C-alpha positions in Angstrom: 34.7 17.0 84.5 33.3 20.5 85.0 32.5 22.3 88.2 28.8 22.9 89.0 26.4 25.1 90.8 23.0 24.6 92.2 20.9 27.8 92.6 17.6 29.1 93.7 16.0 32.1 92.1 12.8 33.9 93.0 10.5 36.8 91.8 10.3 40.2 93.4 7.4 39.1 95.7 9.1 35.8 96.7 6.0 33.9 95.8 7.7 31.6 93.3 11.1 29.8 93.6 13.0 27.9 90.9 15.8 25.5 91.6 18.4 24.9 88.8 21.8 23.6 88.1 24.5 24.9 85.8 28.3 24.8 85.1 28.4 28.6 84.6 26.4 30.4 87.2 26.9 34.1 86.1 26.0 33.2 82.5 22.9 31.2 83.6 21.6 33.9 85.9 22.0 36.5 83.2 20.0 34.3 80.9 17.2 34.3 83.5 17.4 38.1 84.0 17.3 38.7 80.3 14.6 36.1 79.7 16.6 34.4 77.0 14.0 31.7 76.8 10.7 33.6 76.8 8.5 30.5 77.1 10.5 29.1 80.1 9.1 28.8 83.6 11.5 31.5 84.9 10.5 34.0 82.1 6.7 33.3 82.5 6.8 33.9 86.3 9.5 36.7 86.2 11.9 34.6 88.4 15.4 36.1 88.2 16.6 37.1 91.6 19.4 34.9 92.8 18.8 34.1 96.5 20.8 31.0 97.1 23.6 29.0 95.5 26.1 26.2 96.2 29.3 25.5 94.3 30.6 22.0 93.7 33.8 20.6 92.3 31.9 18.3 89.9 28.7 19.0 88.0 27.4 15.6 88.9 27.4 16.5 92.6 25.5 19.7 91.8 22.9 17.6 89.9 22.5 15.3 92.9 22.1 18.3 95.3 19.5 19.9 92.9 17.4 16.7 93.1 17.6 16.8 96.9 16.4 20.4 97.0 13.7 19.9 94.4 12.4 16.9 96.4 11.9 19.1 99.5 8.9 21.2 100.4 8.6 24.9 99.7 9.2 25.5 103.5 12.4 23.5 103.3 13.6 25.7 100.4 12.6 28.8 102.3 14.6 27.7 105.3 17.6 26.8 103.1 17.5 30.3 101.6 17.1 32.0 105.0 20.0 30.0 106.4 22.5 31.8 104.2 20.5 34.8 102.9 18.0 35.9 105.6 16.9 39.0 103.7 16.6 37.3 100.4 18.8 39.9 98.7 19.9 39.4 95.1 23.3 37.7 95.2 24.1 38.3 91.5 26.7 41.0 92.3 28.4 38.5 94.5 28.8 35.9 91.8 29.0 37.9 88.5 32.8 37.7 88.5 33.2 34.0 89.3 35.7 32.6 86.9 34.9 29.3 85.3 37.9 27.3 84.3 
């Protein structure tokens, strides 16, 4: 089984948030930043600033957590982000060297 990450990204105005799950966080965030999928939600709304993430030993746990976060209100997501990243800074530099084994 693979490790997993749940993450939240936003646009530069913090008006849109996107919650996702992946087994390779640095690679996935680069895909958002580079708009690898031009017709995707994140590309259309220019959502690529990593403001929140959690790491899990198993991808299944990350998927479960993603569903919990997505089920919450926008205010709940904002509070979650602010709890660990009060200034909503881009956390990409913090994670770009995470090694996936």
